[in-house]
C-alpha positions as CSV (number, residue, x, y, z in Angstrom):
1,M,0.0,0.0,0.0
2,A,1.3,3.4,-0.9
3,K,2.2,5.9,1.8
4,Q,-0.6,8.3,0.8
5,D,-3.1,5.4,0.9
6,M,-1.9,4.4,4.3
7,E,-2.3,8.0,5.6
8,D,-5.7,8.3,4.1
9,S,-6.7,5.0,5.7
10,G,-5.4,6.1,9.1
11,R,-7.4,9.3,8.9
12,A,-10.5,7.5,8.0
13,A,-10.1,5.1,10.9
14,A,-9.6,8.0,13.3
15,V,-12.7,9.8,12.1
16,Q,-14.7,6.6,12.4
17,S,-13.4,6.1,16.0
18,V,-14.5,9.7,16.9
19,D,-17.9,9.1,15.4
20,R,-18.4,5.9,17.3
21,A,-17.2,7.5,20.5
22,L,-19.8,10.2,20.1
23,L,-22.5,7.6,19.3
24,V,-21.6,5.7,22.5
25,M,-22.2,8.8,24.6
26,E,-25.5,9.5,22.7
27,I,-26.6,5.9,23.4
28,I,-25.8,6.2,27.1
29,A,-27.6,9.5,27.2
30,K,-30.7,8.0,25.6
31,L,-30.8,4.9,27.9
32,G,-29.6,6.6,31.0
33,Q,-27.1,3.8,31.6
34,A,-25.9,1.0,29.5
35,G,-23.5,-2.0,29.4
36,V,-21.0,-2.9,26.8
37,T,-23.3,-5.5,25.3
38,E,-26.3,-3.1,24.9
39,I,-24.1,-0.4,23.4
40,A,-22.5,-2.9,20.9
41,A,-26.0,-4.1,19.9
42,E,-27.1,-0.5,19.3
43,L,-24.0,0.3,17.3
44,G,-23.9,-3.0,15.4
45,V,-20.2,-3.6,16.3
46,H,-18.3,-6.2,18.3
47,K,-18.1,-5.8,22.1
48,S,-14.3,-5.5,22.0
49,T,-14.7,-2.3,19.9
50,V,-17.1,-0.8,22.4
51,S,-14.8,-1.8,25.3
52,R,-11.9,0.1,23.7
53,L,-14.0,3.2,23.2
54,I,-15.4,3.0,26.7
55,T,-11.9,2.7,28.1
56,V,-10.8,6.0,26.4
57,L,-14.0,7.8,27.3
58,E,-13.8,6.7,31.0
59,S,-10.1,7.8,31.2
60,R,-11.2,11.3,30.1
61,G,-14.2,11.4,32.5
62,Y,-16.9,11.4,29.8
63,V,-18.4,8.1,31.1
64,E,-18.2,6.4,34.4
65,Q,-18.9,2.9,35.5
66,L,-21.6,2.2,38.1
67,S,-20.1,0.1,40.9
68,D,-20.6,-3.7,40.5
69,R,-23.2,-3.3,37.8
70,G,-21.1,-3.4,34.7
71,K,-23.0,-0.5,33.3
72,Y,-21.9,3.1,32.4
73,R,-23.5,6.5,32.6
74,L,-22.3,9.9,31.4
75,G,-19.5,11.3,33.5
76,F,-18.7,14.7,35.0
77,S,-16.7,15.9,31.9
78,I,-20.0,16.2,30.1
79,V,-21.4,18.4,32.8
80,R,-18.2,20.5,32.7
81,L,-18.6,21.1,28.9
82,A,-22.3,21.9,29.3
83,G,-21.4,24.3,32.1
84,S,-19.0,26.1,29.8
85,T,-21.6,26.5,27.1
86,S,-24.3,27.6,29.5
87,A,-21.9,30.1,31.0
88,Q,-21.3,31.7,27.6
89,V,-25.1,31.8,26.9
90,D,-25.6,33.4,30.3
91,L,-22.9,36.0,29.4
92,V,-24.7,36.8,26.2
93,S,-28.1,37.1,27.8
94,Q,-26.8,39.2,30.7
95,S,-24.7,41.5,28.5
96,Q,-27.1,42.5,25.7
97,G,-29.1,45.0,27.8
98,A,-26.0,46.7,29.1
99,C,-24.6,46.9,25.6
100,N,-27.8,48.5,24.4
101,A,-27.8,51.0,27.2
102,L,-24.2,51.9,26.8
103,A,-24.6,52.3,23.1
104,A,-27.5,54.7,23.6
105,E,-25.6,56.7,26.2
106,S,-22.3,56.9,24.3
107,G,-23.8,57.1,20.8
108,E,-21.2,54.5,19.6
109,T,-21.0,50.8,18.9
110,T,-20.6,48.5,21.9
111,N,-19.3,44.9,22.0
112,I,-18.7,42.1,24.4
113,A,-15.7,40.0,23.4
114,V,-14.0,36.8,24.8
115,L,-10.4,35.7,24.4
116,D,-9.6,32.9,22.0
117,G,-5.9,32.2,21.9
118,N,-4.2,35.3,20.7
119,R,-7.5,36.7,19.2
120,I,-10.8,37.9,20.5
121,I,-14.3,36.9,19.3
122,N,-17.1,39.4,19.6
123,I,-20.3,37.7,20.9
124,V,-22.6,40.7,21.6
125,E,-23.1,44.0,19.8
126,A,-25.3,47.1,20.0
127,I,-25.2,50.0,17.6
128,G,-25.4,53.5,19.0
129,P,-27.6,56.3,17.5
130,G,-24.5,58.1,16.2
131,S,-23.1,55.0,14.4
132,I,-23.6,54.1,10.8
133,A,-23.5,50.2,10.8
134,L,-21.5,49.2,7.7
135,R,-20.9,45.7,9.2
136,S,-21.5,43.7,12.3
137,W,-18.7,42.7,14.5
138,V,-20.6,39.7,16.1
139,G,-18.8,36.5,15.4
140,Q,-15.8,38.4,14.1
141,S,-12.3,37.3,15.2
142,C,-9.8,40.1,15.7
143,P,-6.1,40.2,16.9
144,A,-6.1,40.8,20.6
145,H,-3.0,43.0,20.6
146,A,-4.7,45.5,18.3
147,T,-8.0,45.8,20.0
148,S,-9.1,47.5,23.3
149,S,-11.0,44.3,24.4
150,G,-8.0,42.2,23.5
151,K,-5.7,44.3,25.6
152,V,-8.0,44.1,28.6
153,L,-8.2,40.3,28.3
154,L,-4.5,39.9,27.7
155,A,-3.8,42.1,30.8
156,G,-5.8,39.6,32.8
157,L,-3.4,36.8,32.1
158,E,-0.1,36.0,33.8
159,P,2.8,37.6,31.8
160,A,4.2,34.2,30.8
161,E,0.8,33.1,29.5
162,M,0.3,36.4,27.6
163,R,3.7,36.0,25.9
164,K,2.9,32.3,25.1
165,R,-0.3,33.4,23.4
166,V,0.9,36.4,21.4
167,G,4.2,34.8,20.3
168,T,7.4,36.7,19.5
169,K,6.2,38.9,16.7
170,L,3.0,41.0,16.5
171,E,1.4,41.7,13.2
172,A,1.0,45.3,12.1
173,F,-2.3,46.5,10.8
174,T,-1.7,50.2,10.8
175,A,1.3,52.4,11.5
176,N,0.0,52.7,15.1
177,T,-0.2,48.9,15.9
178,L,2.1,47.7,18.6
179,T,4.6,45.3,17.0
180,K,7.0,44.6,19.9
181,V,6.0,42.3,22.7
182,A,7.9,44.3,25.2
183,D,5.9,47.4,24.3
184,L,2.7,45.5,24.6
185,A,3.7,44.1,28.0
186,A,4.4,47.7,29.2
187,Q,1.0,48.9,28.0
188,L,-0.8,45.9,29.6
189,A,0.8,46.9,32.9
190,Q,-0.8,50.3,32.5
191,V,-4.1,48.7,31.6
192,R,-4.0,46.8,34.9
193,A,-3.3,50.0,36.8
194,N,-6.0,52.0,35.0
195,G,-8.7,49.3,34.8
196,W,-9.3,50.0,31.2
197,A,-7.6,49.9,27.8
198,D,-7.7,51.9,24.6
199,V,-6.7,51.6,21.0
200,R,-5.8,54.6,18.8
201,E,-6.3,53.5,15.1
202,E,-4.4,50.3,15.8
203,L,-6.6,47.9,14.0
204,E,-8.1,50.2,11.4
205,I,-7.3,53.8,10.4
206,G,-10.1,56.0,11.7
207,L,-11.3,53.6,14.4
208,N,-10.7,54.2,18.1
209,A,-12.0,52.2,21.1
210,V,-11.9,51.8,24.9
211,A,-12.7,48.6,26.9
212,A,-13.2,47.4,30.5
213,P,-13.2,43.9,32.0
214,V,-16.2,41.7,32.9
215,Y,-15.8,39.2,35.7
216,D,-17.8,36.1,36.6
217,H,-19.0,34.9,40.1
218,N,-15.5,33.4,40.8
219,G,-13.8,36.7,40.1
220,V,-12.4,35.4,36.8
221,M,-12.2,37.8,33.9
222,V,-14.4,36.2,31.3
223,A,-15.0,39.0,28.8
224,A,-14.4,42.7,27.9
225,L,-16.9,45.4,27.1
226,S,-15.8,47.9,24.5
227,V,-17.0,51.1,23.0
228,S,-15.7,51.9,19.5
229,G,-16.3,54.8,17.1
230,P,-14.7,56.9,14.4
231,S,-11.6,58.8,15.5
232,Y,-13.1,62.2,14.4
233,R,-16.0,61.7,16.9
234,M,-14.4,59.4,19.5
235,S,-11.2,61.4,19.9
236,Q,-8.5,60.7,22.4
237,D,-9.7,63.5,24.7
238,R,-13.0,61.6,25.1
239,F,-11.3,58.4,26.1
240,A,-11.4,59.0,29.9
241,Q,-15.1,59.9,29.8
242,M,-15.9,56.9,27.6
243,A,-13.8,54.6,29.8
244,Q,-15.7,55.6,33.0
245,L,-19.0,54.8,31.2
246,T,-17.6,51.5,30.0
247,I,-16.3,50.5,33.4
248,K,-19.6,51.3,35.0
249,S,-21.5,49.2,32.5
250,A,-19.0,46.3,32.7
251,A,-19.3,46.3,36.5
252,G,-23.1,46.0,36.1
253,I,-22.7,42.9,33.9
254,S,-20.2,41.5,36.4
255,R,-22.7,41.9,39.2
256,R,-25.4,40.1,37.1
257,L,-23.0,37.3,36.6
258,G,-22.6,37.0,40.4
259,Y,-19.3,39.0,40.9
260,L,-19.3,40.6,44.4
261,G,-15.9,42.3,44.1
């Protein structure tokens, strides 16, 4: 067999194993609890195949064996994943009203963003009365080092983790973009001291923004709330005023998420 054929065969087998593992969990979810024999019958495969899948799933906490009964139920890892999803849904539901109110008060576009590696993803948006919506930022992924939300979220990381995420070279998008990690680190220290971040035409020429952190009930920074607008209207001399509005709104979201700090 040619090398390429062997690689294709290996990938197909891996995909089949993943598909079967997911089906095993769906079967257990449907039945509440199930043994290897029942699962094998549902899948139409040999019991040894199911045993191998169960062993892997059990090692990762996705299924657990009921003592002395030979049957399995879904494990805590499923609950953990579901909790992560519901937490994000809760963040969206609790943030929209605050985004709407802040957009109305500031006259500019507001967003809630979360950190994804070295980028941010905007998950909530509201358009202010002074904004002309040429596009939506919801679902958009942007480089963290060139956005106000990204700077807030990077500032919440340990310095070593921040450097690991951003790497050794920062991409330039305009002449104002920070391209040296040392300069970014220095600015993030200032962000931590101030409690808010700004960008000055660093992602796009003509676009300025400020952002503040949002915390969950454990005191963990989970998102950033930003206000962005055209530089001719949201000039740098308005940053401090906008920042105070943003901090207040972000604190309100944090309280609704259970943060008591």
